[in-house]
C-alpha positions in Angstrom: -86.0 5.5 -34.6 -89.1 4.0 -36.6 -88.2 5.9 -39.8 -84.8 4.2 -39.7 -86.3 0.8 -39.4 -88.4 1.5 -42.4 -85.5 2.7 -44.6 -83.6 -0.4 -43.6 -86.3 -2.4 -44.4 -87.1 -0.7 -48.0 -83.3 -0.8 -48.8 -83.2 -4.4 -48.1 -86.5 -5.1 -49.8 -85.9 -3.0 -52.9 -82.1 -2.1 -52.8 -80.9 1.0 -52.7 -83.8 2.8 -54.7 -81.0 4.6 -57.1 -80.9 2.6 -60.6 -77.8 2.7 -62.4 -79.0 4.5 -65.6 -75.4 6.4 -66.4 -74.4 3.7 -69.0 -77.9 2.7 -70.3 -78.9 6.5 -70.7 -79.4 6.8 -74.4 -80.9 10.3 -74.3 -79.5 12.3 -77.3 -77.7 14.9 -75.6 -76.0 12.3 -73.4 -74.9 10.4 -76.2 -73.3 13.5 -78.0 -71.6 14.6 -74.6 -69.8 11.2 -74.8 -68.6 11.1 -78.3 -67.4 14.8 -77.7 -65.6 13.6 -74.4 -64.0 10.7 -76.3 -63.0 12.9 -79.2 -61.4 15.3 -76.6 -59.4 12.6 -74.9 -58.2 11.3 -78.3 -57.1 14.4 -79.5 -55.4 14.9 -76.1 -53.7 11.7 -76.6 -52.3 12.8 -80.1 -50.8 16.0 -78.6 -49.2 14.0 -76.1 -48.0 11.5 -78.8 -46.6 14.3 -81.1 -44.1 15.4 -78.0 -45.9 18.9 -77.7 -46.3 18.5 -74.3 -42.5 18.0 -73.5 -41.8 20.7 -76.3 -44.0 23.2 -74.3 -43.0 22.1 -70.9 -46.6 21.4 -70.1 -47.8 25.0 -70.6 -51.2 24.9 -71.7 -51.2 28.5 -73.0 -48.2 28.0 -75.4 -50.2 24.8 -76.5 -53.1 26.7 -77.2 -51.3 29.6 -79.1 -49.6 26.6 -81.2 -53.2 25.3 -82.1 -54.2 28.7 -82.9 -51.4 29.3 -85.4 -51.8 25.9 -86.8 -55.3 26.4 -87.5 -54.6 29.8 -89.2 -52.0 28.5 -91.2 -54.0 25.4 -92.4 -56.5 28.5 -93.7 -59.1 28.3 -91.5 -58.8 32.1 -90.9 -59.3 34.0 -87.5 -60.8 31.8 -84.7 -64.1 33.3 -83.7 -64.3 34.2 -79.9 -60.4 34.5 -79.5 -59.6 38.2 -79.5 -55.7 37.6 -79.6 -55.9 35.2 -82.7 -54.2 37.3 -85.1 -55.4 37.5 -88.9 -53.3 35.9 -91.7 
């Protein structure tokens, strides 16, 4: 009971004790992760705007294969790490 009273006192005096650092965290890896996340969200929006989601009936495997074929067509060659990507 005494521990609960002490904890309530600390919360009232100092707040919750947890600082909100998510938005203020400027470590390099956090900034890079946010940039990458934003880029992925924007690219997903472009795929949706192009109508590919409806054409593929929201089948992510089909969309992934379309992207692999597009990369191969654009001359990027076989995609590393994807064994089923055909070589052009």
